[in-house]
PQR file with spaces between the fields and no chain letter, atoms N, CA, C, O and H, PARSE charges and radii, in Angstrom:
ATOM       1  N    MET     1      61.468   76.480   90.353 -0.4000 1.5000
ATOM       2  CA   MET     1      61.204   75.142   90.829 -0.0000 2.0000
ATOM       3  C    MET     1      59.697   74.930   90.884  0.5500 1.7000
ATOM       4  O    MET     1      59.154   74.273   89.996 -0.5500 1.4000
ATOM       5  N    GLY     2      58.999   75.452   91.880 -0.4000 1.5000
ATOM       6  CA   GLY     2      57.548   75.404   91.917 -0.0000 2.0000
ATOM       7  C    GLY     2      56.943   74.049   92.256  0.5500 1.7000
ATOM       8  O    GLY     2      57.612   73.142   92.753 -0.5500 1.4000
ATOM       9  H    GLY     2      59.440   75.986   92.602  0.4000 1.0000
ATOM      10  N    ARG     3      55.667   73.952   91.970 -0.4000 1.5000
ATOM      11  CA   ARG     3      54.884   72.764   92.270 -0.0000 2.0000
ATOM      12  C    ARG     3      55.199   71.671   91.261  0.5500 1.7000
ATOM      13  O    ARG     3      55.381   71.960   90.078 -0.5500 1.4000
ATOM      14  H    ARG     3      55.124   74.688   91.566  0.4000 1.0000
ATOM      15  N    PRO     4      55.266   70.419   91.706 -0.5600 1.5000
ATOM      16  CA   PRO     4      55.535   69.324   90.773  0.2800 2.0000
ATOM      17  C    PRO     4      54.415   69.181   89.746  0.5500 1.7000
ATOM      18  O    PRO     4      53.249   69.435   90.047 -0.5500 1.4000
ATOM      19  N    LYS     5      54.778   68.774   88.538 -0.4000 1.5000
ATOM      20  CA   LYS     5      53.772   68.550   87.505 -0.0000 2.0000
ATOM      21  C    LYS     5      52.806   67.469   87.967  0.5500 1.7000
ATOM      22  O    LYS     5      53.184   66.512   88.641 -0.5500 1.4000
ATOM      23  H    LYS     5      55.726   68.568   88.293  0.4000 1.0000
ATOM      24  N    GLY     6      51.568   67.651   87.588 -0.4000 1.5000
ATOM      25  CA   GLY     6      50.557   66.674   87.959 -0.0000 2.0000
ATOM      26  C    GLY     6      49.904   66.987   89.290  0.5500 1.7000
ATOM      27  O    GLY     6      48.908   66.362   89.655 -0.5500 1.4000
ATOM      28  H    GLY     6      51.261   68.429   87.040  0.4000 1.0000
ATOM      29  N    GLY     7      50.457   67.955   90.024 -0.4000 1.5000
ATOM      30  CA   GLY     7      49.840   68.352   91.286 -0.0000 2.0000
ATOM      31  C    GLY     7      48.596   69.171   91.002  0.5500 1.7000
ATOM      32  O    GLY     7      48.288   69.468   89.848 -0.5500 1.4000
ATOM      33  H    GLY     7      51.266   68.463   89.727  0.4000 1.0000
ATOM      34  N    ARG     8      47.891   69.531   92.042 -0.4000 1.5000
ATOM      35  CA   ARG     8      46.699   70.337   91.819 -0.0000 2.0000
ATOM      36  C    ARG     8      46.587   71.399   92.892  0.5500 1.7000
ATOM      37  O    ARG     8      46.972   71.190   94.043 -0.5500 1.4000
ATOM      38  H    ARG     8      48.141   69.291   92.980  0.4000 1.0000
ATOM      39  N    ASN     9      46.059   72.526   92.500 -0.4000 1.5000
ATOM      40  CA   ASN     9      45.786   73.587   93.452 -0.0000 2.0000
ATOM      41  C    ASN     9      44.430   73.321   94.085  0.5500 1.7000
ATOM      42  O    ASN     9      43.460   73.001   93.398 -0.5500 1.4000
ATOM      43  H    ASN     9      45.746   72.696   91.566  0.4000 1.0000
ATOM      44  N    ILE    10      44.378   73.455   95.380 -0.4000 1.5000
ATOM      45  CA   ILE    10      43.129   73.233   96.100 -0.0000 2.0000
ATOM      46  C    ILE    10      42.717   74.560   96.713  0.5500 1.7000
ATOM      47  O    ILE    10      43.515   75.216   97.383 -0.5500 1.4000
ATOM      48  H    ILE    10      45.166   73.715   95.938  0.4000 1.0000
ATOM      49  N    THR    11      41.482   74.951   96.486 -0.4000 1.5000
ATOM      50  CA   THR    11      40.984   76.161   97.113 -0.0000 2.0000
ATOM      51  C    THR    11      40.061   75.776   98.257  0.5500 1.7000
ATOM      52  O    THR    11      39.336   74.784   98.195 -0.5500 1.4000
ATOM      53  H    THR    11      40.834   74.418   95.942  0.4000 1.0000
ATOM      54  N    HIS    12      40.110   76.578   99.287 -0.4000 1.5000
ATOM      55  CA   HIS    12      39.291   76.334  100.473 -0.0000 2.0000
ATOM      56  C    HIS    12      38.330   77.500  100.631  0.5500 1.7000
ATOM      57  O    HIS    12      38.702   78.650  100.399 -0.5500 1.4000
ATOM      58  H    HIS    12      40.699   77.384   99.338  0.4000 1.0000
ATOM      59  N    SER    13      37.114   77.214  101.019 -0.4000 1.5000
ATOM      60  CA   SER    13      36.109   78.260  101.191 -0.0000 2.0000
ATOM      61  C    SER    13      36.477   79.150  102.382  0.5500 1.7000
ATOM      62  O    SER    13      37.240   78.757  103.265 -0.5500 1.4000
ATOM      63  H    SER    13      36.812   76.280  101.208  0.4000 1.0000
ATOM      64  N    LYS    14      35.916   80.351  102.378 -0.4000 1.5000
ATOM      65  CA   LYS    14      36.150   81.261  103.495 -0.0000 2.0000
ATOM      66  C    LYS    14      35.678   80.641  104.801  0.5500 1.7000
ATOM      67  O    LYS    14      36.306   80.811  105.846 -0.5500 1.4000
ATOM      68  H    LYS    14      35.296   80.670  101.661  0.4000 1.0000
ATOM      69  N    GLU    15      34.563   79.919  104.728 -0.4000 1.5000
ATOM      70  CA   GLU    15      34.011   79.295  105.935 -0.0000 2.0000
ATOM      71  C    GLU    15      34.964   78.240  106.487  0.5500 1.7000
ATOM      72  O    GLU    15      35.161   78.147  107.698 -0.5500 1.4000
ATOM      73  H    GLU    15      34.053   79.781  103.879  0.4000 1.0000
ATOM      74  N    GLU    16      35.557   77.444  105.591 -0.4000 1.5000
ATOM      75  CA   GLU    16      36.494   76.409  106.022 -0.0000 2.0000
ATOM      76  C    GLU    16      37.744   77.033  106.643  0.5500 1.7000
ATOM      77  O    GLU    16      38.240   76.557  107.664 -0.5500 1.4000
ATOM      78  H    GLU    16      35.397   77.520  104.607  0.4000 1.0000
ATOM      79  N    LYS    17      38.245   78.093  106.024 -0.4000 1.5000
ATOM      80  CA   LYS    17      39.425   78.774  106.553 -0.0000 2.0000
ATOM      81  C    LYS    17      39.126   79.347  107.936  0.5500 1.7000
ATOM      82  O    LYS    17      39.915   79.187  108.867 -0.5500 1.4000
ATOM      83  H    LYS    17      37.841   78.479  105.195  0.4000 1.0000
ATOM      84  N    LEU    18      37.981   80.014  108.059 -0.4000 1.5000
ATOM      85  CA   LEU    18      37.606   80.625  109.328 -0.0000 2.0000
ATOM      86  C    LEU    18      37.469   79.584  110.428  0.5500 1.7000
ATOM      87  O    LEU    18      37.896   79.807  111.561 -0.5500 1.4000
ATOM      88  H    LEU    18      37.340   80.143  107.302  0.4000 1.0000
ATOM      89  N    LYS    19      36.878   78.453  110.094 -0.4000 1.5000
ATOM      90  CA   LYS    19      36.698   77.369  111.065 -0.0000 2.0000
ATOM      91  C    LYS    19      38.055   76.887  111.594  0.5500 1.7000
ATOM      92  O    LYS    19      38.223   76.696  112.799 -0.5500 1.4000
ATOM      93  H    LYS    19      36.531   78.272  109.174  0.4000 1.0000
ATOM      94  N    LEU    20      39.015   76.693  110.693 -0.4000 1.5000
ATOM      95  CA   LEU    20      40.331   76.210  111.114 -0.0000 2.0000
ATOM      96  C    LEU    20      41.102   77.271  111.893  0.5500 1.7000
ATOM      97  O    LEU    20      41.779   76.949  112.870 -0.5500 1.4000
ATOM      98  H    LEU    20      38.878   76.848  109.715  0.4000 1.0000
ATOM      99  N    VAL    21      41.008   78.520  111.477 -0.4000 1.5000
ATOM     100  CA   VAL    21      41.680   79.601  112.208 -0.0000 2.0000
ATOM     101  C    VAL    21      41.125   79.705  113.618  0.5500 1.7000
ATOM     102  O    VAL    21      41.884   79.858  114.575 -0.5500 1.4000
ATOM     103  H    VAL    21      40.457   78.782  110.684  0.4000 1.0000
ATOM     104  N    LYS    22      39.802   79.622  113.755 -0.4000 1.5000
ATOM     105  CA   LYS    22      39.195   79.686  115.088 -0.0000 2.0000
ATOM     106  C    LYS    22      39.687   78.536  115.971  0.5500 1.7000
ATOM     107  O    LYS    22      39.920   78.718  117.166 -0.5500 1.4000
ATOM     108  H    LYS    22      39.186   79.497  112.978  0.4000 1.0000
ATOM     109  N    ARG    23      39.840   77.372  115.381 -0.4000 1.5000
ATOM     110  CA   ARG    23      40.311   76.222  116.161 -0.0000 2.0000
ATOM     111  C    ARG    23      41.724   76.451  116.672  0.5500 1.7000
ATOM     112  O    ARG    23      42.033   76.093  117.809 -0.5500 1.4000
ATOM     113  H    ARG    23      39.651   77.224  114.411  0.4000 1.0000
ATOM     114  N    THR    24      42.596   77.046  115.844 -0.4000 1.5000
ATOM     115  CA   THR    24      43.966   77.308  116.308 -0.0000 2.0000
ATOM     116  C    THR    24      43.969   78.406  117.363  0.5500 1.7000
ATOM     117  O    THR    24      44.735   78.342  118.325 -0.5500 1.4000
ATOM     118  H    THR    24      42.345   77.336  114.920  0.4000 1.0000
ATOM     119  N    LEU    25      43.120   79.410  117.190 -0.4000 1.5000
ATOM     120  CA   LEU    25      43.047   80.483  118.185 -0.0000 2.0000
ATOM     121  C    LEU    25      42.499   79.982  119.516  0.5500 1.7000
ATOM     122  O    LEU    25      42.777   80.569  120.562 -0.5500 1.4000
ATOM     123  H    LEU    25      42.498   79.462  116.409  0.4000 1.0000
ATOM     124  N    ASN    26      41.728   78.910  119.484 -0.4000 1.5000
ATOM     125  CA   ASN    26      41.203   78.311  120.704 -0.0000 2.0000
ATOM     126  C    ASN    26      42.169   77.304  121.317  0.5500 1.7000
ATOM     127  O    ASN    26      41.828   76.619  122.281 -0.5500 1.4000
ATOM     128  H    ASN    26      41.503   78.433  118.634  0.4000 1.0000
ATOM     129  N    GLY    27      43.380   77.215  120.756 -0.4000 1.5000
ATOM     130  CA   GLY    27      44.424   76.419  121.383 -0.0000 2.0000
ATOM     131  C    GLY    27      44.744   75.094  120.728  0.5500 1.7000
ATOM     132  O    GLY    27      45.636   74.386  121.194 -0.5500 1.4000
ATOM     133  H    GLY    27      43.657   77.772  119.973  0.4000 1.0000
ATOM     134  N    GLU    28      44.044   74.732  119.656 -0.4000 1.5000
ATOM     135  CA   GLU    28      44.365   73.468  118.992 -0.0000 2.0000
ATOM     136  C    GLU    28      45.695   73.597  118.246  0.5500 1.7000
ATOM     137  O    GLU    28      46.024   74.660  117.719 -0.5500 1.4000
ATOM     138  H    GLU    28      43.319   75.308  119.277  0.4000 1.0000
ATOM     139  N    SER    29      46.425   72.539  118.211 -0.4000 1.5000
ATOM     140  CA   SER    29      47.724   72.507  117.556 -0.0000 2.0000
ATOM     141  C    SER    29      47.568   72.523  116.045  0.5500 1.7000
ATOM     142  O    SER    29      46.738   71.803  115.489 -0.5500 1.4000
ATOM     143  H    SER    29      46.158   71.675  118.638  0.4000 1.0000
ATOM     144  N    GLY    30      48.378   73.354  115.380 -0.4000 1.5000
ATOM     145  CA   GLY    30      48.385   73.386  113.923 -0.0000 2.0000
ATOM     146  C    GLY    30      48.807   72.055  113.337  0.5500 1.7000
ATOM     147  O    GLY    30      48.315   71.647  112.285 -0.5500 1.4000
ATOM     148  H    GLY    30      49.052   73.939  115.832  0.4000 1.0000
ATOM     149  N    VAL    31      49.721   71.377  114.019 -0.4000 1.5000
ATOM     150  CA   VAL    31      50.189   70.071  113.549 -0.0000 2.0000
ATOM     151  C    VAL    31      49.058   69.052  113.625  0.5500 1.7000
ATOM     152  O    VAL    31      48.892   68.235  112.719 -0.5500 1.4000
ATOM     153  H    VAL    31      50.120   71.709  114.874  0.4000 1.0000
ATOM     154  N    GLN    32      48.280   69.099  114.704 -0.4000 1.5000
ATOM     155  CA   GLN    32      47.152   68.181  114.847 -0.0000 2.0000
ATOM     156  C    GLN    32      46.112   68.439  113.759  0.5500 1.7000
ATOM     157  O    GLN    32      45.577   67.498  113.171 -0.5500 1.4000
ATOM     158  H    GLN    32      48.414   69.763  115.440  0.4000 1.0000
ATOM     159  N    LEU    33      45.829   69.703  113.493 -0.4000 1.5000
ATOM     160  CA   LEU    33      44.879   70.035  112.429 -0.0000 2.0000
ATOM     161  C    LEU    33      45.392   69.553  111.071  0.5500 1.7000
ATOM     162  O    LEU    33      44.624   69.088  110.229 -0.5500 1.4000
ATOM     163  H    LEU    33      46.263   70.467  113.970  0.4000 1.0000
ATOM     164  N    GLN    34      46.694   69.674  110.882 -0.4000 1.5000
ATOM     165  CA   GLN    34      47.290   69.225  109.627 -0.0000 2.0000
ATOM     166  C    GLN    34      47.094   67.727  109.443  0.5500 1.7000
ATOM     167  O    GLN    34      46.759   67.264  108.353 -0.5500 1.4000
ATOM     168  H    GLN    34      47.318   70.052  111.566  0.4000 1.0000
ATOM     169  N    LYS    35      47.306   66.975  110.516 -0.4000 1.5000
ATOM     170  CA   LYS    35      47.115   65.521  110.445 -0.0000 2.0000
ATOM     171  C    LYS    35      45.656   65.179  110.164  0.5500 1.7000
ATOM     172  O    LYS    35      45.359   64.250  109.412 -0.5500 1.4000
ATOM     173  H    LYS    35      47.579   67.351  111.402  0.4000 1.0000
ATOM     174  N    GLU    36      44.754   65.935  110.773 -0.4000 1.5000
ATOM     175  CA   GLU    36      43.330   65.668  110.644 -0.0000 2.0000
ATOM     176  C    GLU    36      42.774   66.072  109.271  0.5500 1.7000
ATOM     177  O    GLU    36      41.963   65.353  108.688 -0.5500 1.4000
ATOM     178  H    GLU    36      44.995   66.689  111.384  0.4000 1.0000
ATOM     179  N    THR    37      43.220   67.229  108.763 -0.4000 1.5000
ATOM     180  CA   THR    37      42.609   67.784  107.555 -0.0000 2.0000
ATOM     181  C    THR    37      43.473   67.662  106.302  0.5500 1.7000
ATOM     182  O    THR    37      42.958   67.725  105.185 -0.5500 1.4000
ATOM     183  H    THR    37      43.880   67.813  109.237  0.4000 1.0000
ATOM     184  N    GLY    38      44.786   67.488  106.482 -0.4000 1.5000
ATOM     185  CA   GLY    38      45.681   67.468  105.329 -0.0000 2.0000
ATOM     186  C    GLY    38      46.076   68.854  104.861  0.5500 1.7000
ATOM     187  O    GLY    38      46.792   68.996  103.870 -0.5500 1.4000
ATOM     188  H    GLY    38      45.204   67.437  107.389  0.4000 1.0000
ATOM     189  N    ILE    39      45.616   69.878  105.567 -0.4000 1.5000
ATOM     190  CA   ILE    39      45.958   71.260  105.224 -0.0000 2.0000
ATOM     191  C    ILE    39      47.165   71.657  106.063  0.5500 1.7000
ATOM     192  O    ILE    39      47.156   71.513  107.285 -0.5500 1.4000
ATOM     193  H    ILE    39      45.035   69.763  106.372  0.4000 1.0000
ATOM     194  N    TYR    40      48.198   72.157  105.401 -0.4000 1.5000
ATOM     195  CA   TYR    40      49.429   72.495  106.105 -0.0000 2.0000
ATOM     196  C    TYR    40      49.190   73.548  107.176  0.5500 1.7000
ATOM     197  O    TYR    40      48.441   74.504  106.974 -0.5500 1.4000
ATOM     198  H    TYR    40      48.205   72.274  104.408  0.4000 1.0000
ATOM     199  N    ALA    41      49.842   73.355  108.320 -0.4000 1.5000
ATOM     200  CA   ALA    41      49.712   74.275  109.444 -0.0000 2.0000
ATOM     201  C    ALA    41      50.152   75.680  109.044  0.5500 1.7000
ATOM     202  O    ALA    41      49.571   76.664  109.501 -0.5500 1.4000
ATOM     203  H    ALA    41      50.450   72.578  108.484  0.4000 1.0000
ATOM     204  N    VAL    42      51.160   75.778  108.204 -0.4000 1.5000
ATOM     205  CA   VAL    42      51.653   77.086  107.765 -0.0000 2.0000
ATOM     206  C    VAL    42      50.573   77.826  106.959  0.5500 1.7000
ATOM     207  O    VAL    42      50.503   79.054  107.016 -0.5500 1.4000
ATOM     208  H    VAL    42      51.631   74.979  107.832  0.4000 1.0000
ATOM     209  N    ASP    43      49.748   77.113  106.224 -0.4000 1.5000
ATOM     210  CA   ASP    43      48.658   77.744  105.489 -0.0000 2.0000
ATOM     211  C    ASP    43      47.645   78.352  106.448  0.5500 1.7000
ATOM     212  O    ASP    43      47.169   79.468  106.239 -0.5500 1.4000
ATOM     213  H    ASP    43      49.805   76.115  106.178  0.4000 1.0000
ATOM     214  N    VAL    44      47.324   77.614  107.494 -0.4000 1.5000
ATOM     215  CA   VAL    44      46.364   78.120  108.485 -0.0000 2.0000
ATOM     216  C    VAL    44      46.946   79.363  109.162  0.5500 1.7000
ATOM     217  O    VAL    44      46.222   80.329  109.404 -0.5500 1.4000
ATOM     218  H    VAL    44      47.711   76.708  107.663  0.4000 1.0000
ATOM     219  N    LYS    45      48.233   79.350  109.466 -0.4000 1.5000
ATOM     220  CA   LYS    45      48.881   80.526  110.067 -0.0000 2.0000
ATOM     221  C    LYS    45      48.796   81.726  109.131  0.5500 1.7000
ATOM     222  O    LYS    45      48.588   82.855  109.575 -0.5500 1.4000
ATOM     223  H    LYS    45      48.821   78.566  109.270  0.4000 1.0000
ATOM     224  N    THR    46      48.957   81.478  107.838 -0.4000 1.5000
ATOM     225  CA   THR    46      48.849   82.556  106.857 -0.0000 2.0000
ATOM     226  C    THR    46      47.440   83.131  106.847  0.5500 1.7000
ATOM     227  O    THR    46      47.265   84.346  106.752 -0.5500 1.4000
ATOM     228  H    THR    46      49.127   80.560  107.477  0.4000 1.0000
ATOM     229  N    TRP    47      46.438   82.270  106.942 -0.4000 1.5000
ATOM     230  CA   TRP    47      45.054   82.723  106.936 -0.0000 2.0000
ATOM     231  C    TRP    47      44.742   83.577  108.168  0.5500 1.7000
ATOM     232  O    TRP    47      43.866   84.440  108.113 -0.5500 1.4000
ATOM     233  H    TRP    47      46.580   81.283  107.019  0.4000 1.0000
ATOM     234  N    GLU    48      45.446   83.344  109.269 -0.4000 1.5000
ATOM     235  CA   GLU    48      45.216   84.133  110.487 -0.0000 2.0000
ATOM     236  C    GLU    48      45.533   85.596  110.262  0.5500 1.7000
ATOM     237  O    GLU    48      44.917   86.470  110.872 -0.5500 1.4000
ATOM     238  H    GLU    48      46.157   82.643  109.313  0.4000 1.0000
ATOM     239  N    SER    49      46.496   85.871  109.386 -0.4000 1.5000
ATOM     240  CA   SER    49      46.928   87.259  109.182 -0.0000 2.0000
ATOM     241  C    SER    49      46.101   87.994  108.127  0.5500 1.7000
ATOM     242  O    SER    49      46.302   89.186  107.893 -0.5500 1.4000
ATOM     243  H    SER    49      46.996   85.161  108.890  0.4000 1.0000
ATOM     244  N    ILE    50      45.179   87.285  107.500 -0.4000 1.5000
ATOM     245  CA   ILE    50      44.378   87.931  106.443 -0.0000 2.0000
ATOM     246  C    ILE    50      43.211   88.657  107.052  0.5500 1.7000
ATOM     247  O    ILE    50      42.418   89.264  106.333 -0.5500 1.4000
ATOM     248  H    ILE    50      45.016   86.317  107.690  0.4000 1.0000
C-alpha cells in the first residue's frame, strides 16, 4: 500500500527533532504539537526512543 503517489517525504533536522522531543518531555501534548507543527505526534514519540 504505502504512501500515496504525489506525496513527498519530509526530513527534519536533528535540531528540530530535539526541540520537539524536549517540548513533549516538558509536558506539552503531542496532539497540540501536531496541530501547531503538522508533524505527527507518533513521529515525535519515535524520535524520543532514538
